[in-house]
ZADO-1210 file (C-alpha; in nm, 4 decimals, padded with zeros to 6 digits):
<atoms>
<atom x="01.3052" y="00.0238" z="00.9057" code="MET" pos="1"/>
<atom x="01.3440" y="-00.2753" z="00.6726" code="LEU" pos="2"/>
<atom x="01.1134" y="-00.1088" z="00.4205" code="LYS" pos="3"/>
<atom x="01.3343" y="00.2018" z="00.4147" code="ASN" pos="4"/>
<atom x="01.6455" y="-00.0107" z="00.3670" code="LEU" pos="5"/>
<atom x="01.4927" y="-00.2126" z="00.0829" code="LEU" pos="6"/>
<atom x="01.3220" y="00.0799" z="-00.0925" code="ALA" pos="7"/>
<atom x="01.6134" y="00.1782" z="-00.3211" code="PRO" pos="8"/>
<atom x="01.6537" y="-00.1789" z="-00.4456" code="ALA" pos="9"/>
<atom x="01.2813" y="-00.2440" z="-00.4857" code="LEU" pos="10"/>
<atom x="01.1963" y="00.0831" z="-00.6609" code="THR" pos="11"/>
<atom x="01.5085" y="00.1250" z="-00.8734" code="GLY" pos="12"/>
<atom x="01.6970" y="00.4331" z="-00.9861" code="LYS" pos="13"/>
<atom x="01.4667" y="00.6983" z="-01.1264" code="GLY" pos="14"/>
<atom x="01.4858" y="01.0745" z="-01.1923" code="PRO" pos="15"/>
<atom x="01.8279" y="01.2373" z="-01.1673" code="ASP" pos="16"/>
<atom x="01.7837" y="01.5585" z="-00.9678" code="TYR" pos="17"/>
<atom x="02.1488" y="01.6490" z="-01.0130" code="ALA" pos="18"/>
<atom x="02.0648" y="01.7262" z="-01.3765" code="SER" pos="19"/>
<atom x="01.7721" y="01.9682" z="-01.4113" code="LEU" pos="20"/>
<atom x="01.6436" y="02.1253" z="-01.7333" code="THR" pos="21"/>
<atom x="01.4290" y="02.4367" z="-01.7050" code="LYS" pos="22"/>
<atom x="01.1280" y="02.4715" z="-01.9353" code="LYS" pos="23"/>
<atom x="00.9129" y="02.7815" z="-01.9843" code="GLU" pos="24"/>
<atom x="00.5926" y="02.8629" z="-02.1683" code="CYS" pos="25"/>
<atom x="00.3530" y="03.1554" z="-02.1920" code="GLY" pos="26"/>
<atom x="-00.0110" y="03.0496" z="-02.1551" code="VAL" pos="27"/>
<atom x="-00.2571" y="03.3304" z="-02.2153" code="GLY" pos="28"/>
<atom x="-00.1837" y="03.5939" z="-01.9511" code="ASN" pos="29"/>
<atom x="00.0225" y="03.3491" z="-01.7444" code="TYR" pos="30"/>
<atom x="00.3864" y="03.2466" z="-01.7437" code="TRP" pos="31"/>
<atom x="00.4635" y="02.8843" z="-01.6588" code="LEU" pos="32"/>
<atom x="00.8045" y="02.7447" z="-01.5734" code="SER" pos="33"/>
<atom x="00.9093" y="02.4031" z="-01.4466" code="PHE" pos="34"/>
<atom x="01.2229" y="02.1912" z="-01.4124" code="LYS" pos="35"/>
<atom x="01.2650" y="01.8370" z="-01.5387" code="LEU" pos="36"/>
<atom x="01.5131" y="01.5977" z="-01.3761" code="PRO" pos="37"/>
<atom x="01.7428" y="01.3988" z="-01.6019" code="GLY" pos="38"/>
<atom x="01.6825" y="01.0356" z="-01.6917" code="ASN" pos="39"/>
<atom x="01.9853" y="00.8331" z="-01.7893" code="MET" pos="40"/>
<atom x="01.7733" y="00.5421" z="-01.9093" code="TYR" pos="41"/>
<atom x="01.5480" y="00.7267" z="-02.1555" code="MET" pos="42"/>
<atom x="01.7453" y="01.0356" z="-02.2623" code="PRO" pos="43"/>
<atom x="01.5834" y="01.0689" z="-02.6048" code="GLY" pos="44"/>
<atom x="01.2203" y="01.0233" z="-02.5053" code="LYS" pos="45"/>
<atom x="01.0221" y="01.3329" z="-02.6017" code="GLN" pos="46"/>
<atom x="00.7237" y="01.4562" z="-02.7961" code="ASP" pos="47"/>
<atom x="00.7168" y="01.6956" z="-03.0877" code="SER" pos="48"/>
<atom x="00.8256" y="02.0564" z="-03.0142" code="PRO" pos="49"/>
<atom x="00.5952" y="02.2448" z="-02.7796" code="PHE" pos="50"/>
<atom x="00.4760" y="02.6033" z="-02.8247" code="PRO" pos="51"/>
<atom x="00.6679" y="02.8749" z="-02.6408" code="ALA" pos="52"/>
<atom x="00.3484" y="03.0822" z="-02.6254" code="GLN" pos="53"/>
<atom x="-00.0101" y="02.9550" z="-02.6320" code="LEU" pos="54"/>
<atom x="-00.2894" y="03.2028" z="-02.6985" code="ASN" pos="55"/>
<atom x="-00.6134" y="03.1254" z="-02.5125" code="LEU" pos="56"/>
<atom x="-00.8475" y="03.2295" z="-02.7900" code="ARG" pos="57"/>
<atom x="-01.0470" y="02.9624" z="-02.9694" code="ALA" pos="58"/>
<atom x="-00.9367" y="03.0536" z="-03.3228" code="ASP" pos="59"/>
<atom x="-00.5703" y="03.0402" z="-03.2144" code="MET" pos="60"/>
<atom x="-00.5973" y="02.7513" z="-02.9657" code="PHE" pos="61"/>
<atom x="-00.7982" y="02.5034" z="-03.1731" code="ASP" pos="62"/>
<atom x="-00.5504" y="02.4625" z="-03.4649" code="PRO" pos="63"/>
<atom x="-00.2870" y="02.3351" z="-03.2172" code="HIS" pos="64"/>
<atom x="-00.5230" y="02.1155" z="-03.0142" code="SER" pos="65"/>
<atom x="-00.5720" y="01.7399" z="-02.9998" code="LYS" pos="66"/>
<atom x="-00.8814" y="01.5399" z="-02.9080" code="GLN" pos="67"/>
<atom x="-00.8501" y="01.2377" z="-02.6793" code="THR" pos="68"/>
<atom x="-01.1707" y="01.0792" z="-02.5554" code="PHE" pos="69"/>
<atom x="-01.3642" y="01.3676" z="-02.3964" code="ASN" pos="70"/>
<atom x="-01.0798" y="01.6218" z="-02.3798" code="ARG" pos="71"/>
<atom x="-00.9585" y="01.8906" z="-02.6162" code="THR" pos="72"/>
<atom x="-00.6096" y="02.0034" z="-02.5171" code="TYR" pos="73"/>
<atom x="-00.2676" y="02.1330" z="-02.6147" code="VAL" pos="74"/>
<atom x="00.0434" y="01.9758" z="-02.4618" code="THR" pos="75"/>
<atom x="00.3053" y="02.2315" z="-02.3564" code="VAL" pos="76"/>
<atom x="00.5445" y="02.0086" z="-02.1606" code="GLY" pos="77"/>
<atom x="00.6497" y="01.6470" z="-02.1258" code="PHE" pos="78"/>
<atom x="00.8820" y="01.4291" z="-01.9168" code="GLY" pos="79"/>
<atom x="00.9452" y="01.0549" z="-01.8907" code="TRP" pos="80"/>
<atom x="01.1458" y="00.8590" z="-01.6325" code="TRP" pos="81"/>
<atom x="01.2283" y="00.4907" z="-01.6129" code="CYS" pos="82"/>
<atom x="01.3086" y="00.3194" z="-01.2826" code="TYR" pos="83"/>
<atom x="01.5673" y="00.0447" z="-01.3159" code="LYS" pos="84"/>
<atom x="01.6864" y="-00.2033" z="-01.0587" code="GLY" pos="85"/>
<atom x="01.9107" y="-00.5045" z="-01.0873" code="PHE" pos="86"/>
<atom x="01.9100" y="-00.6847" z="-01.4207" code="ILE" pos="87"/>
<atom x="01.8008" y="-01.0067" z="-01.2463" code="LEU" pos="88"/>
<atom x="01.4732" y="-00.8392" z="-01.1417" code="GLN" pos="89"/>
<atom x="01.3351" y="-00.8959" z="-01.4924" code="GLY" pos="90"/>
<atom x="01.2779" y="-00.6855" z="-01.8042" code="ALA" pos="91"/>
<atom x="01.6504" y="-00.6010" z="-01.7888" code="PHE" pos="92"/>
<atom x="01.5877" y="-00.4349" z="-01.4528" code="GLY" pos="93"/>
<atom x="01.3024" y="-00.2129" z="-01.5697" code="LYS" pos="94"/>
<atom x="01.0600" y="-00.1931" z="-01.2758" code="LEU" pos="95"/>
<atom x="00.8237" y="00.0970" z="-01.3425" code="CYS" pos="96"/>
<atom x="00.7976" y="00.4290" z="-01.5205" code="GLN" pos="97"/>
<atom x="00.6654" y="00.7773" z="-01.4573" code="LEU" pos="98"/>
<atom x="00.5575" y="01.0277" z="-01.7210" code="SER" pos="99"/>
<atom x="00.4591" y="01.3923" z="-01.6861" code="MET" pos="100"/>
<atom x="00.2376" y="01.5937" z="-01.9196" code="ARG" pos="101"/>
<atom x="00.1635" y="01.9618" z="-01.8932" code="VAL" pos="102"/>
<atom x="-00.1604" y="02.0345" z="-02.0783" code="GLU" pos="103"/>
<atom x="-00.3945" y="02.3252" z="-02.1363" code="VAL" pos="104"/>
<atom x="-00.7508" y="02.1945" z="-02.1605" code="ASN" pos="105"/>
<atom x="-01.0518" y="02.3524" z="-02.3244" code="LYS" pos="106"/>
<atom x="-01.3509" y="02.3379" z="-02.0907" code="ALA" pos="107"/>
<atom x="-01.6789" y="02.1880" z="-02.2074" code="GLU" pos="108"/>
<atom x="-01.9972" y="02.3847" z="-02.1444" code="ASN" pos="109"/>
<atom x="-02.1561" y="02.1377" z="-01.8990" code="HIS" pos="110"/>
<atom x="-02.0268" y="02.3232" z="-01.5900" code="THR" pos="111"/>
<atom x="-01.9057" y="02.6799" z="-01.5452" code="VAL" pos="112"/>
<atom x="-01.5463" y="02.7355" z="-01.4345" code="ILE" pos="113"/>
<atom x="-01.4019" y="03.0677" z="-01.3232" code="ARG" pos="114"/>
<atom x="-01.0466" y="03.1981" z="-01.3280" code="ALA" pos="115"/>
<atom x="-00.8500" y="03.1048" z="-01.0121" code="SER" pos="116"/>
<atom x="-01.1652" y="02.9505" z="-00.8569" code="ASP" pos="117"/>
<atom x="-01.0731" y="02.5971" z="-00.7469" code="LEU" pos="118"/>
<atom x="-01.4254" y="02.5218" z="-00.6231" code="ASP" pos="119"/>
<atom x="-01.5680" y="02.5772" z="-00.9715" code="SER" pos="120"/>
<atom x="-01.2960" y="02.3589" z="-01.1266" code="LEU" pos="121"/>
<atom x="-01.3661" y="02.0817" z="-00.8760" code="GLU" pos="122"/>
<atom x="-01.7370" y="02.0880" z="-00.9682" code="SER" pos="123"/>
<atom x="-01.6413" y="02.0788" z="-01.3360" code="TYR" pos="124"/>
<atom x="-01.4106" y="01.7782" z="-01.2969" code="LEU" pos="125"/>
<atom x="-01.6585" y="01.5810" z="-01.0850" code="ILE" pos="126"/>
<atom x="-01.9189" y="01.6227" z="-01.3600" code="LYS" pos="127"/>
<atom x="-01.6686" y="01.5541" z="-01.6381" code="ASP" pos="128"/>
<atom x="-01.5354" y="01.2340" z="-01.4810" code="PHE" pos="129"/>
<atom x="-01.8858" y="01.1098" z="-01.4001" code="TRP" pos="130"/>
<atom x="-02.0076" y="01.1653" z="-01.7561" code="ASP" pos="131"/>
<atom x="-01.7073" y="00.9917" z="-01.9093" code="PHE" pos="132"/>
<atom x="-01.6745" y="00.6955" z="-01.6724" code="TYR" pos="133"/>
<atom x="-02.0121" y="00.6381" z="-01.5093" code="GLU" pos="134"/>
<atom x="-02.3002" y="00.7763" z="-01.7151" code="SER" pos="135"/>
<atom x="-02.5317" y="00.5472" z="-01.9090" code="GLU" pos="136"/>
<atom x="-02.6118" y="00.8241" z="-02.1569" code="GLU" pos="137"/>
<atom x="-02.2495" y="00.8376" z="-02.2763" code="ARG" pos="138"/>
<atom x="-02.1828" y="00.4662" z="-02.2194" code="ALA" pos="139"/>
<atom x="-01.9112" y="00.5397" z="-01.9652" code="GLY" pos="140"/>
<atom x="-01.6223" y="00.2971" z="-01.9215" code="ILE" pos="141"/>
<atom x="-01.7258" y="00.1935" z="-01.5706" code="ASN" pos="142"/>
<atom x="-02.0924" y="00.1759" z="-01.6706" code="TRP" pos="143"/>
<atom x="-02.0063" y="-00.0678" z="-01.9523" code="LYS" pos="144"/>
<atom x="-01.8010" y="-00.2808" z="-01.7127" code="ALA" pos="145"/>
<atom x="-02.0960" y="-00.3035" z="-01.4731" code="ARG" pos="146"/>
<atom x="-02.3258" y="-00.4025" z="-01.7590" code="GLN" pos="147"/>
<atom x="-02.0810" y="-00.6718" z="-01.8648" code="ARG" pos="148"/>
<atom x="-02.0713" y="-00.8372" z="-01.5232" code="PHE" pos="149"/>
<atom x="-02.4305" y="-00.7678" z="-01.4182" code="LYS" pos="150"/>
<atom x="-02.5449" y="-01.1226" z="-01.4872" code="GLY" pos="151"/>
<atom x="-02.2160" y="-01.2988" z="-01.4223" code="ASP" pos="152"/>
<atom x="-02.2810" y="-01.5970" z="-01.1952" code="ALA" pos="153"/>
<atom x="-01.9140" y="-01.6394" z="-01.1093" code="PHE" pos="154"/>
<atom x="-01.8750" y="-01.2853" z="-00.9708" code="THR" pos="155"/>
<atom x="-02.2389" y="-01.2688" z="-00.8503" code="LYS" pos="156"/>
<atom x="-02.2858" y="-00.9476" z="-01.0434" code="GLY" pos="157"/>
<atom x="-01.9886" y="-00.7745" z="-00.8838" code="GLU" pos="158"/>
<atom x="-01.7334" y="-00.6118" z="-01.1126" code="VAL" pos="159"/>
<atom x="-01.3748" y="-00.7238" z="-01.0435" code="PRO" pos="160"/>
<atom x="-01.1946" y="-00.4093" z="-00.9252" code="PRO" pos="161"/>
<atom x="-00.9289" y="-00.4319" z="-01.1963" code="GLN" pos="162"/>
<atom x="-01.1968" y="-00.3544" z="-01.4579" code="TYR" pos="163"/>
<atom x="-01.2973" y="-00.0252" z="-01.2986" code="LEU" pos="164"/>
<atom x="-01.1322" y="00.3148" z="-01.2981" code="VAL" pos="165"/>
<atom x="-01.1400" y="00.4534" z="-00.9446" code="HIS" pos="166"/>
<atom x="-01.2409" y="00.8175" z="-00.9602" code="LEU" pos="167"/>
<atom x="-01.0993" y="01.0767" z="-00.7194" code="PRO" pos="168"/>
<atom x="-01.2365" y="01.0311" z="-00.3696" code="GLU" pos="169"/>
<atom x="-01.1344" y="01.3826" z="-00.2737" code="LYS" pos="170"/>
<atom x="-00.9847" y="01.6983" z="-00.4182" code="TYR" pos="171"/>
<atom x="-00.7186" y="01.8721" z="-00.2123" code="ASP" pos="172"/>
<atom x="-00.5904" y="02.2285" z="-00.2211" code="ARG" pos="173"/>
<atom x="-00.2138" y="02.2621" z="-00.2319" code="GLU" pos="174"/>
<atom x="-00.0124" y="02.5833" z="-00.2350" code="THR" pos="175"/>
<atom x="00.2944" y="02.5568" z="-00.4574" code="ILE" pos="176"/>
<atom x="00.5232" y="02.8560" z="-00.4950" code="ASN" pos="177"/>
<atom x="00.2475" y="03.0966" z="-00.3953" code="GLY" pos="178"/>
<atom x="-00.0281" y="02.9492" z="-00.6157" code="VAL" pos="179"/>
<atom x="-00.3191" y="02.7332" z="-00.4954" code="ASP" pos="180"/>
<atom x="-00.3666" y="02.4186" z="-00.7056" code="TRP" pos="181"/>
<atom x="-00.6396" y="02.1527" z="-00.7100" code="LEU" pos="182"/>
<atom x="-00.4779" y="01.8134" z="-00.6430" code="ALA" pos="183"/>
<atom x="-00.6420" y="01.4745" z="-00.7062" code="TYR" pos="184"/>
<atom x="-00.5626" y="01.1284" z="-00.8417" code="HIS" pos="185"/>
<atom x="-00.7222" y="00.8423" z="-01.0308" code="LEU" pos="186"/>
<atom x="-00.6334" y="00.4817" z="-00.9747" code="GLY" pos="187"/>
<atom x="-00.6069" y="00.2021" z="-01.0101" code="PRO" pos="188"/>
<atom x="-00.7018" y="00.2612" z="-01.3729" code="GLU" pos="189"/>
<atom x="-00.8490" y="-00.0018" z="-01.5970" code="GLY" pos="190"/>
<atom x="-00.7849" y="-00.3669" z="-01.6578" code="ARG" pos="191"/>
<atom x="-00.4158" y="-00.3674" z="-01.5655" code="ALA" pos="192"/>
<atom x="-00.5179" y="-00.2649" z="-01.2151" code="GLY" pos="193"/>
<atom x="-00.1871" y="-00.1026" z="-01.1326" code="HIS" pos="194"/>
<atom x="-00.1849" y="00.2262" z="-01.3190" code="ARG" pos="195"/>
<atom x="-00.2297" y="00.5510" z="-01.1329" code="TYR" pos="196"/>
<atom x="-00.2472" y="00.9152" z="-01.2350" code="SER" pos="197"/>
<atom x="-00.1765" y="01.2134" z="-01.0104" code="TYR" pos="198"/>
<atom x="-00.2901" y="01.5607" z="-01.1163" code="TYR" pos="199"/>
<atom x="-00.2557" y="01.9240" z="-01.0215" code="TRP" pos="200"/>
<atom x="-00.5008" y="02.1582" z="-01.1952" code="ALA" pos="201"/>
<atom x="-00.5590" y="02.5320" z="-01.2181" code="TYR" pos="202"/>
<atom x="-00.8434" y="02.7292" z="-01.3878" code="PRO" pos="203"/>
<atom x="-00.6814" y="02.9879" z="-01.6176" code="LEU" pos="204"/>
<atom x="-01.0060" y="03.1594" z="-01.7196" code="ASN" pos="205"/>
<atom x="-01.3704" y="03.0772" z="-01.7945" code="ASP" pos="206"/>
<atom x="-01.2797" y="02.8560" z="-02.0924" code="SER" pos="207"/>
<atom x="-00.9448" y="02.6892" z="-02.0196" code="TYR" pos="208"/>
<atom x="-00.7739" y="02.5094" z="-01.7350" code="TYR" pos="209"/>
<atom x="-00.4211" y="02.3810" z="-01.6849" code="LEU" pos="210"/>
<atom x="-00.3351" y="02.0275" z="-01.5725" code="THR" pos="211"/>
<atom x="00.0002" y="01.8833" z="-01.4769" code="ILE" pos="212"/>
<atom x="-00.0428" y="01.5077" z="-01.4730" code="GLY" pos="213"/>
<atom x="00.1883" y="01.2241" z="-01.3707" code="PHE" pos="214"/>
<atom x="00.1070" y="00.8742" z="-01.4978" code="LYS" pos="215"/>
<atom x="00.2541" y="00.5681" z="-01.3304" code="MET" pos="216"/>
<atom x="00.2833" y="00.2170" z="-01.4651" code="SER" pos="217"/>
<atom x="00.4477" y="-00.0966" z="-01.3297" code="PHE" pos="218"/>
<atom x="00.6440" y="-00.3578" z="-01.5208" code="GLU" pos="219"/>
<atom x="00.7426" y="-00.6515" z="-01.3014" code="VAL" pos="220"/>
<atom x="00.7512" y="-00.7674" z="-00.9425" code="GLY" pos="221"/>
<atom x="00.5120" y="-00.7601" z="-00.6493" code="ASP" pos="222"/>
<atom x="00.5919" y="-00.4509" z="-00.4351" code="PRO" pos="223"/>
<atom x="00.3775" y="-00.2219" z="-00.6521" code="LYS" pos="224"/>
<atom x="00.2530" y="-00.0146" z="-00.3587" code="GLU" pos="225"/>
<atom x="00.6097" y="00.0683" z="-00.2575" code="LEU" pos="226"/>
<atom x="00.6901" y="00.1700" z="-00.6153" code="ARG" pos="227"/>
<atom x="00.3745" y="00.3779" z="-00.6392" code="ARG" pos="228"/>
<atom x="00.4708" y="00.5617" z="-00.3197" code="GLU" pos="229"/>
<atom x="00.8183" y="00.6245" z="-00.4609" code="ARG" pos="230"/>
<atom x="00.6813" y="00.7649" z="-00.7886" code="MET" pos="231"/>
<atom x="00.4231" y="00.9731" z="-00.6012" code="ALA" pos="232"/>
<atom x="00.7065" y="01.1261" z="-00.3982" code="GLU" pos="233"/>
<atom x="00.8950" y="01.2049" z="-00.7190" code="ASP" pos="234"/>
<atom x="00.5811" y="01.3569" z="-00.8737" code="ALA" pos="235"/>
<atom x="00.5415" y="01.5850" z="-00.5705" code="CYS" pos="236"/>
<atom x="00.9088" y="01.6800" z="-00.5837" code="ARG" pos="237"/>
<atom x="00.8922" y="01.7674" z="-00.9550" code="ILE" pos="238"/>
<atom x="00.5673" y="01.9557" z="-00.8981" code="MET" pos="239"/>
<atom x="00.7334" y="02.1576" z="-00.6213" code="SER" pos="240"/>
<atom x="00.9538" y="02.3144" z="-00.8904" code="MET" pos="241"/>
<atom x="00.6556" y="02.4423" z="-01.0932" code="VAL" pos="242"/>
<atom x="00.5984" y="02.8173" z="-01.0955" code="GLU" pos="243"/>
<atom x="00.2871" y="02.9830" z="-01.2380" code="LEU" pos="244"/>
<atom x="00.2550" y="03.3615" z="-01.2429" code="SER" pos="245"/>
<atom x="00.0277" y="03.6230" z="-01.3980" code="LYS" pos="246"/>
<atom x="00.2174" y="03.7988" z="-01.6732" code="GLY" pos="247"/>
<atom x="00.5953" y="03.7842" z="-01.6861" code="ARG" pos="248"/>
</atoms>
């Protein structure tokens, strides 16, 4: 009861659902639409203009793509929300922030994915995450952390948890507006120890898959779990307004 009463003060004011902006984009043979709540604290935060139509053919996809770590992708949507509490809570009341990215990813050839087949996408992501974070061959982030602390007398060879990225323990299936999505999350992520990412993914065809990701970060204060729960609820609420359909 006390937790429910304190939640608004401890998590701050975030997305404004009274002010929704509809976004739409054609992706291959699909039509994607979603609604973004307003954010009175960061009204001008946005990326460069996004394509209204993205062709899923390599010669037309690649010129628009970016490369980050092990992913080749095109961003087709973006949102950013700041959660502010009382000014005395520090950082002028800024407590945490949530960002949303809608991205079309080009699949690598290490694992086959198939259109609308969530099982194949799950197998792909398990392999992809393992290669990037854990494999010795590719000097994964977690592998390097374990090497760093392997002979550490103070930690007795154990890696402090804040240095590891926690990979998804499970992949869920969620039906949203008539479409089955693969849902999973990573976190805590990296040295800060209090960054989380929640994802919903869908295989568009044998070469491309769609991800809608929500990244969470925390600024000040101790009740990080309560703030993470609040942002996770907002991520689910924003995701509930996503519609993906074949054709238009």
